[in-house]
C-alpha positions, 0 to 999 in steps of 0.5 A, a space after each residue: 699383406 697377402 689377400 684373404 682367400 675365400 671359398 664360396 660353398 653353395 652356388 645358389 641364387 643368393 651367391 650372386 649377391 655374396 660375391 659382389 663384396 669381393 669385387 675390386 678389392 686387393 685385400 680379399 678375393 674368391 679363389 674357389 667355388 664349391 657346389 654339388 652341381 658341378 655344371 652350376 659351380 663351373 658357371 659361377 666360376 666363369 662369371 666370377 673369374 675363379 679358377 678352382 671348382 670343387 664338388 666336395 666340401 672336404 676338398 675345400 677344407 684340404 685346400 691350403 690356399 683357402 683362408 675363409 669358407 662362406 657357407 651358403 648351404 641349407 640350414 641343417 648343414 650349417 653346424 656340421 660344416 662350420 665345425 669341420 671348417 673350424 677344425 681345418 683352421 678356416 674362418 667361417 661366414 655362415 649364412 643365416 639362420 645360424 643353426 637349427 638349435 641353440 645346442 648346435 650354435 654352442 657347438 659351432 661357437 666352441 669349435 671356432 673358439 678352440 681353433 682360434 678362428 673367426 665365426 660370424 653369421 652372414 645377415 644383411 638387414 643389420 648392414 642396410 645403410 638406413 638401419 645403420 643410420 637409425 642405430 646411430 640416431 638411437 645411440 645419439 639419443 635422437 628419439 630418447 629411450 626406445 619404447 617399441 620396435 615395430 616390424 612388418 613383412 609381407 610377401 608379394 609377386 612382381 614381374 621384375 623380381 627374382 625367379 627362384 626355381 622350386 628345387 631351391 625352395 623345396 628343402 625350406 618346407 622340410 622341417 628337418 632341413 630348414 628348422 622352421 617355416 620359410 617366412 618366420 624362421 628363414 626370412 624372419 631371421 633377418 627381422 629378429 636380427 634387426 629387432 635385436 640390433 635396434 632394441 637389444 636383448 629380449 626377455 620374453 616372446 609370445 607368438 601366433 603363427 598360422 598356416 596357409 596352404 599353397 598349391 605348388 608343383 602338383 602338391 600342397 605346401 604350407 606357408 607359415 603365415 599370417 603370424 603375429 609375434 610380440 616381445 618384451 625387451 630386457 630394457 625397461 618399458 620397451 616392447 616390440 612386434 613383428 607381423 608377417 603376411 603371405 600376400 601373393 596377389 599383391 604386386 610388388 616391384 623389386 629387383 630381388 625378392 618381392 617382399 615388403 619389409 618396413 620398420 618403426 622405432 618409437 622413442 620418447 621424443 620421436 619415431 624413426 621409419 625405415 621404409 625399404 629393404 628388398 623392395 620399395 612399396 611406399 612412395 616415401 624416403 628410405 629413412 625418415 624421422 618424426 620429431 617436434 611435430 614434423 616428419 623429415 627425410 634422413 639422407 643416406 647413401 647405399 639404399 639398394 639391397 645389394 649395397 647391404 651385401 657389400 657392406 656385410 662382406 666389407 665389414 667381415 674383411 676388415 674384422 679379419 684384417 684388424 681383429 675385433 668381433 663381427 656384428 653377428 659373432 657366434 654368441 650374438 648369432 646364438 641370441 638371435 637364433 634363440 629369439 627366433 626359436 622362442 617365437 616358434 615354441 610360443 606358437 606351438 605351446 600357446 605360452 610365453 617363452 624366454 629366449 634365454 631358456 631355449 635350447 
Protein backbone atom coordinates (compact mmCIF):
# COMPACT_ATOMS: atom_id res chain seq x y z
CA UNK A 1 0.00 0.00 0.00
CA UNK A 2 1.32 3.43 -0.93
CA UNK A 3 1.81 5.85 1.96
CA UNK A 4 -0.80 8.54 2.59
CA UNK A 5 0.69 11.77 1.26
CA UNK A 6 0.04 14.91 3.28
CA UNK A 7 0.45 18.63 2.66
CA UNK A 8 0.75 20.91 5.69
CA UNK A 9 -0.96 24.19 4.81
CA UNK A 10 0.05 26.95 7.20
CA UNK A 11 3.50 26.76 8.78
CA UNK A 12 2.93 28.72 11.99
CA UNK A 13 4.19 27.76 15.44
CA UNK A 14 1.65 24.97 15.98
CA UNK A 15 2.75 23.16 12.80
CA UNK A 16 5.83 21.87 14.66
CA UNK A 17 3.53 19.72 16.79
CA UNK A 18 1.37 18.64 13.86
CA UNK A 19 4.29 17.20 11.93
CA UNK A 20 5.61 14.93 14.70
CA UNK A 21 2.81 12.39 14.23
CA UNK A 22 4.15 11.55 10.77
CA UNK A 23 7.72 10.87 11.89
CA UNK A 24 8.99 7.36 11.34
CA UNK A 25 5.81 6.06 9.74
CA UNK A 26 5.85 4.03 6.54
CA UNK A 27 2.13 4.45 5.87
CA UNK A 28 1.98 8.26 5.85
CA UNK A 29 4.35 11.13 5.18
CA UNK A 30 4.45 14.88 4.62
CA UNK A 31 5.20 15.52 0.95
CA UNK A 32 4.54 19.26 0.73
CA UNK A 33 4.29 22.42 2.82
CA UNK A 34 2.42 25.59 1.94
CA UNK A 35 2.61 29.07 3.43
CA UNK A 36 2.23 32.56 1.98
CA UNK A 37 5.61 33.35 3.57
CA UNK A 38 7.96 31.45 1.26
CA UNK A 39 11.02 31.79 3.47
CA UNK A 40 9.08 30.42 6.41
CA UNK A 41 7.73 27.52 4.34
CA UNK A 42 11.24 26.69 3.09
CA UNK A 43 12.56 26.68 6.65
CA UNK A 44 9.92 24.19 7.79
CA UNK A 45 10.50 22.04 4.71
CA UNK A 46 14.21 21.82 5.51
CA UNK A 47 13.55 20.97 9.14
CA UNK A 48 11.03 18.27 8.24
CA UNK A 49 12.84 16.84 5.22
CA UNK A 50 10.10 17.83 2.75
CA UNK A 51 10.89 18.56 -0.92
CA UNK A 52 7.86 20.47 -2.16
CA UNK A 53 7.26 24.05 -1.07
CA UNK A 54 4.20 26.04 -2.17
CA UNK A 55 3.01 29.58 -1.49
CA UNK A 56 -0.26 29.15 -3.40
CA UNK A 57 -2.93 26.83 -1.98
CA UNK A 58 -4.27 26.16 -5.47
CA UNK A 59 -0.94 24.55 -6.38
CA UNK A 60 -1.40 22.15 -3.47
CA UNK A 61 -4.86 21.22 -4.69
CA UNK A 62 -3.55 20.63 -8.21
CA UNK A 63 -0.76 18.36 -6.96
CA UNK A 64 -1.88 14.80 -7.72
CA UNK A 65 0.69 13.46 -5.27
CA UNK A 66 -1.16 15.04 -2.32
CA UNK A 67 -3.89 12.89 -0.74
CA UNK A 68 -4.58 14.93 2.39
CA UNK A 69 -4.46 18.62 3.28
CA UNK A 70 -3.89 19.57 6.90
CA UNK A 71 -5.24 23.11 7.25
CA UNK A 72 -3.52 25.20 9.94
CA UNK A 73 -4.84 28.55 8.80
CA UNK A 74 -6.87 31.39 10.39
CA UNK A 75 -10.43 30.41 11.21
CA UNK A 76 -12.17 32.44 8.50
CA UNK A 77 -10.31 30.40 5.87
CA UNK A 78 -11.38 26.99 7.17
CA UNK A 79 -14.67 26.80 5.27
CA UNK A 80 -13.53 27.99 1.82
CA UNK A 81 -10.28 26.00 1.97
CA UNK A 82 -12.10 22.83 3.09
CA UNK A 83 -14.69 23.13 0.33
CA UNK A 84 -11.97 23.69 -2.28
CA UNK A 85 -10.01 20.68 -1.01
CA UNK A 86 -13.08 18.44 -1.12
CA UNK A 87 -13.81 19.48 -4.70
CA UNK A 88 -10.20 18.62 -5.55
CA UNK A 89 -10.68 15.14 -4.07
CA UNK A 90 -8.43 15.66 -1.05
CA UNK A 91 -9.13 14.36 2.43
CA UNK A 92 -9.19 17.19 4.97
CA UNK A 93 -7.92 17.66 8.50
CA UNK A 94 -8.94 21.17 9.56
CA UNK A 95 -7.61 22.85 12.68
CA UNK A 96 -10.10 23.77 15.39
CA UNK A 97 -12.39 25.74 15.61
CA UNK A 98 -14.04 24.07 12.63
CA UNK A 99 -15.64 27.22 11.18
CA UNK A 100 -17.20 30.57 12.08
CA UNK A 101 -20.82 29.38 11.94
CA UNK A 102 -22.97 26.27 11.83
CA UNK A 103 -23.94 27.22 8.28
CA UNK A 104 -20.28 27.12 7.26
CA UNK A 105 -19.91 23.74 8.98
CA UNK A 106 -22.88 22.44 6.97
CA UNK A 107 -21.23 23.65 3.77
CA UNK A 108 -18.00 21.86 4.67
CA UNK A 109 -19.80 18.62 5.57
CA UNK A 110 -21.86 18.69 2.39
CA UNK A 111 -18.78 19.27 0.22
CA UNK A 112 -16.91 16.36 1.82
CA UNK A 113 -19.91 14.05 1.55
CA UNK A 114 -20.46 14.92 -2.11
CA UNK A 115 -16.80 14.31 -2.94
CA UNK A 116 -16.59 11.12 -0.89
CA UNK A 117 -13.61 12.37 1.12
CA UNK A 118 -12.95 12.30 4.87
CA UNK A 119 -13.34 15.48 6.90
CA UNK A 120 -12.18 15.70 10.47
CA UNK A 121 -11.50 18.50 12.93
CA UNK A 122 -7.98 18.47 14.37
CA UNK A 123 -8.43 18.84 18.14
CA UNK A 124 -6.01 17.37 20.64
CA UNK A 125 -7.66 17.57 24.07
CA UNK A 126 -9.88 14.56 23.33
CA UNK A 127 -6.74 12.59 22.36
CA UNK A 128 -4.81 13.40 25.53
CA UNK A 129 -4.09 10.03 27.18
CA UNK A 130 -5.52 10.93 30.63
CA UNK A 131 -8.75 12.14 28.97
CA UNK A 132 -9.07 8.97 26.91
CA UNK A 133 -8.47 6.85 30.01
CA UNK A 134 -11.07 8.92 31.86
CA UNK A 135 -13.55 8.24 29.07
CA UNK A 136 -12.88 4.50 29.34
CA UNK A 137 -13.48 4.67 33.09
CA UNK A 138 -16.76 6.54 32.60
CA UNK A 139 -17.99 4.05 30.00
CA UNK A 140 -17.02 1.17 32.29
CA UNK A 141 -19.24 2.63 35.02
CA UNK A 142 -16.31 3.33 37.34
CA UNK A 143 -17.97 6.41 38.85
CA UNK A 144 -21.59 5.68 37.96
CA UNK A 145 -23.85 8.07 36.09
CA UNK A 146 -22.25 11.46 35.43
CA UNK A 147 -23.74 14.35 37.36
CA UNK A 148 -21.33 17.17 36.43
CA UNK A 149 -18.29 18.05 34.32
CA UNK A 150 -16.21 20.94 35.66
CA UNK A 151 -13.57 22.53 33.43
CA UNK A 152 -11.10 25.27 34.31
CA UNK A 153 -8.65 27.39 32.28
CA UNK A 154 -6.41 30.28 33.23
CA UNK A 155 -3.61 31.82 31.23
CA UNK A 156 -0.26 32.68 32.70
CA UNK A 157 3.33 33.59 31.92
CA UNK A 158 6.37 31.34 31.98
CA UNK A 159 10.06 31.65 31.14
CA UNK A 160 10.07 28.28 29.38
CA UNK A 161 6.79 28.62 27.48
CA UNK A 162 6.46 29.32 23.76
CA UNK A 163 7.23 32.75 22.46
CA UNK A 164 4.50 33.48 19.92
CA UNK A 165 5.04 36.68 17.89
CA UNK A 166 2.35 39.32 18.03
CA UNK A 167 1.80 38.95 14.27
CA UNK A 168 0.59 35.41 14.92
CA UNK A 169 -1.98 36.69 17.42
CA UNK A 170 -3.31 39.85 15.80
CA UNK A 171 -5.86 38.10 13.58
CA UNK A 172 -7.27 36.42 16.69
CA UNK A 173 -8.49 39.84 17.86
CA UNK A 174 -10.26 40.44 14.54
CA UNK A 175 -13.74 38.97 14.94
CA UNK A 176 -14.25 38.61 11.18
CA UNK A 177 -11.15 36.43 10.96
CA UNK A 178 -11.27 34.65 14.32
CA UNK A 179 -15.03 34.40 14.89
CA UNK A 180 -14.72 35.04 18.62
CA UNK A 181 -12.22 35.80 21.36
CA UNK A 182 -8.85 34.08 21.82
CA UNK A 183 -9.76 32.37 25.10
CA UNK A 184 -13.44 31.39 24.84
CA UNK A 185 -13.75 30.68 21.11
CA UNK A 186 -10.19 29.80 20.06
CA UNK A 187 -8.65 28.00 23.02
CA UNK A 188 -12.09 27.28 24.46
CA UNK A 189 -12.93 24.98 21.55
CA UNK A 190 -10.54 22.48 23.17
CA UNK A 191 -12.64 22.53 26.34
CA UNK A 192 -16.00 22.48 24.59
CA UNK A 193 -14.77 19.45 22.64
CA UNK A 194 -13.69 17.78 25.86
CA UNK A 195 -16.97 18.61 27.60
CA UNK A 196 -18.88 17.07 24.70
CA UNK A 197 -16.56 14.04 24.63
CA UNK A 198 -16.91 13.29 28.34
CA UNK A 199 -20.55 14.20 28.93
CA UNK A 200 -22.28 13.97 25.55
CA UNK A 201 -24.58 16.36 23.67
CA UNK A 202 -25.63 19.60 25.35
CA UNK A 203 -29.23 20.84 25.71
CA UNK A 204 -28.69 24.49 26.68
CA UNK A 205 -26.02 27.00 27.67
CA UNK A 206 -25.87 30.14 29.78
CA UNK A 207 -22.73 32.28 29.87
CA UNK A 208 -21.15 35.45 31.17
CA UNK A 209 -18.07 36.63 29.21
CA UNK A 210 -16.25 39.72 30.46
CA UNK A 211 -13.58 41.76 28.63
CA UNK A 212 -10.13 42.58 30.01
CA UNK A 213 -8.25 45.42 28.23
CA UNK A 214 -4.59 44.57 27.61
CA UNK A 215 -1.86 46.84 26.24
CA UNK A 216 -0.20 45.22 23.25
CA UNK A 217 2.18 46.72 20.67
CA UNK A 218 1.26 50.29 21.52
CA UNK A 219 -2.47 49.62 21.40
CA UNK A 220 -5.24 48.05 23.44
CA UNK A 221 -6.74 44.64 22.75
CA UNK A 222 -9.52 42.99 24.73
CA UNK A 223 -9.18 39.50 26.16
CA UNK A 224 -12.48 37.61 26.51
CA UNK A 225 -12.11 36.83 30.21
CA UNK A 226 -12.99 36.29 32.96
CA UNK A 227 -15.82 34.06 31.77
CA UNK A 228 -18.21 31.62 33.38
CA UNK A 229 -20.14 29.21 31.17
CA UNK A 230 -22.80 26.84 32.51
CA UNK A 231 -24.54 24.12 30.54
CA UNK A 232 -27.10 21.37 30.85
CA UNK A 233 -26.44 18.09 29.12
CA UNK A 234 -29.15 16.21 27.26
CA UNK A 235 -28.46 13.31 29.62
CA UNK A 236 -30.77 13.36 32.62
CA UNK A 237 -29.59 15.22 35.74
CA UNK A 238 -26.23 16.12 34.23
CA UNK A 239 -24.68 19.60 34.18
CA UNK A 240 -21.38 21.30 33.47
CA UNK A 241 -19.39 24.47 33.85
CA UNK A 242 -16.33 26.09 32.30
CA UNK A 243 -14.50 29.00 33.91
CA UNK A 244 -11.81 30.96 32.07
CA UNK A 245 -9.48 33.55 33.59
CA UNK A 246 -6.76 35.80 32.16
CA UNK A 247 -3.98 35.87 34.78
CA UNK A 248 -0.72 37.01 33.13
CA UNK A 249 0.95 37.69 36.51
CA UNK A 250 0.71 34.00 37.39
CA UNK A 251 3.96 32.11 36.73
CA UNK A 252 3.25 28.79 35.05
CA UNK A 253 5.84 26.27 33.89
CA UNK A 254 5.26 24.89 30.40
CA UNK A 255 7.17 23.84 27.31
CA UNK A 256 4.19 25.07 25.29
CA UNK A 257 1.43 27.52 26.20
CA UNK A 258 1.45 28.70 29.81
CA UNK A 259 -2.15 27.67 30.45
CA UNK A 260 -3.62 25.87 33.43
CA UNK A 261 -6.25 23.40 32.18
CA UNK A 262 -7.88 21.04 34.70
CA UNK A 263 -11.00 18.88 34.65
CA UNK A 264 -13.26 17.16 37.18
CA UNK A 265 -15.90 14.60 36.24
CA UNK A 266 -18.30 14.00 39.13
CA UNK A 267 -20.27 10.77 39.09
CA UNK A 268 -22.69 9.15 41.52
CA UNK A 269 -19.96 6.92 42.92
CA UNK A 270 -16.77 8.92 42.50
CA UNK A 271 -14.79 11.74 40.88
CA UNK A 272 -12.20 11.63 38.09
CA UNK A 273 -9.57 14.39 38.06
CA UNK A 274 -7.50 15.37 34.99
CA UNK A 275 -4.80 17.63 36.43
CA UNK A 276 -2.72 18.55 33.41
CA UNK A 277 -2.77 19.54 29.74
CA UNK A 278 -0.29 22.03 28.30
CA UNK A 279 1.23 22.81 31.70
CA UNK A 280 1.63 21.16 35.07
CA UNK A 281 0.37 23.61 37.68
CA UNK A 282 -0.48 21.35 40.59
CA UNK A 283 1.85 18.81 42.16
CA UNK A 284 -0.51 15.92 41.57
CA UNK A 285 -0.67 12.92 39.22
CA UNK A 286 -2.04 13.68 35.77
CA UNK A 287 -5.09 11.44 36.38
CA UNK A 288 -6.69 10.56 39.71
CA UNK A 289 -9.78 8.76 40.95
CA UNK A 290 -11.70 9.47 44.15
CA UNK A 291 -13.87 6.51 45.12
CA UNK A 292 -14.86 4.67 48.28
CA UNK A 293 -13.38 7.43 50.41
CA UNK A 294 -9.91 7.22 48.85
CA UNK A 295 -8.04 9.22 46.20
CA UNK A 296 -5.66 7.18 44.08
CA UNK A 297 -3.52 7.99 41.04
CA UNK A 298 -4.46 6.28 37.79
CA UNK A 299 -1.30 5.30 35.85
CA UNK A 300 -1.29 6.46 32.23
CA UNK A 301 1.40 6.84 29.58
CA UNK A 302 1.84 9.75 27.18
CA UNK A 303 1.07 12.73 29.40
CA UNK A 304 3.00 15.44 27.55
CA UNK A 305 0.95 17.75 25.35
CA UNK A 306 2.90 16.77 22.24
CA UNK A 307 1.83 13.15 22.87
CA UNK A 308 -1.77 14.19 22.21
CA UNK A 309 -0.77 15.58 18.80
CA UNK A 310 0.87 12.29 17.89
CA UNK A 311 -2.23 10.38 19.01
CA UNK A 312 -4.51 12.72 17.05
CA UNK A 313 -2.50 12.25 13.85
CA UNK A 314 -2.14 8.50 14.24
CA UNK A 315 -5.90 8.10 14.70
CA UNK A 316 -6.57 10.01 11.47
CA UNK A 317 -4.08 7.89 9.56
CA UNK A 318 -5.72 4.69 10.80
CA UNK A 319 -9.19 5.95 9.88
CA UNK A 320 -8.00 6.78 6.36
CA UNK A 321 -6.45 3.32 6.04
CA UNK A 322 -9.23 1.13 7.42
CA UNK A 323 -12.29 3.38 7.21
CA UNK A 324 -14.61 4.56 9.93
CA UNK A 325 -15.44 8.00 11.28
CA UNK A 326 -12.85 10.16 13.05
CA UNK A 327 -13.64 11.08 16.65
CA UNK A 328 -14.32 14.66 15.56
CA UNK A 329 -15.89 14.09 12.18
CA UNK A 330 -17.89 16.80 10.41
CA UNK A 331 -21.19 16.38 12.30
CA UNK A 332 -19.47 16.05 15.70
CA UNK A 333 -17.25 19.03 14.93
CA UNK A 334 -20.38 21.00 14.06
CA UNK A 335 -22.06 20.02 17.34
CA UNK A 336 -19.02 21.23 19.30
CA UNK A 337 -19.00 24.45 17.27
CA UNK A 338 -22.67 25.05 18.08
CA UNK A 339 -21.91 24.41 21.77
CA UNK A 340 -19.12 27.00 21.59
CA UNK A 341 -21.17 29.57 19.68
CA UNK A 342 -24.10 29.09 22.09
CA UNK A 343 -21.86 30.41 24.87
CA UNK A 344 -21.00 33.52 22.83
CA UNK A 345 -24.64 34.13 21.95
CA UNK A 346 -25.79 33.65 25.54
CA UNK A 347 -23.25 36.14 26.85
CA UNK A 348 -24.32 38.65 24.19
CA UNK A 349 -28.07 38.29 24.81
CA UNK A 350 -28.23 37.41 28.51
CA UNK A 351 -30.42 34.42 27.66
CA UNK A 352 -30.15 30.65 27.63
CA UNK A 353 -29.24 29.31 24.19
CA UNK A 354 -29.82 25.82 22.81
CA UNK A 355 -26.82 24.70 20.72
CA UNK A 356 -29.19 22.88 18.34
CA UNK A 357 -30.73 26.27 17.46
CA UNK A 358 -27.43 27.95 16.63
CA UNK A 359 -26.95 28.74 12.96
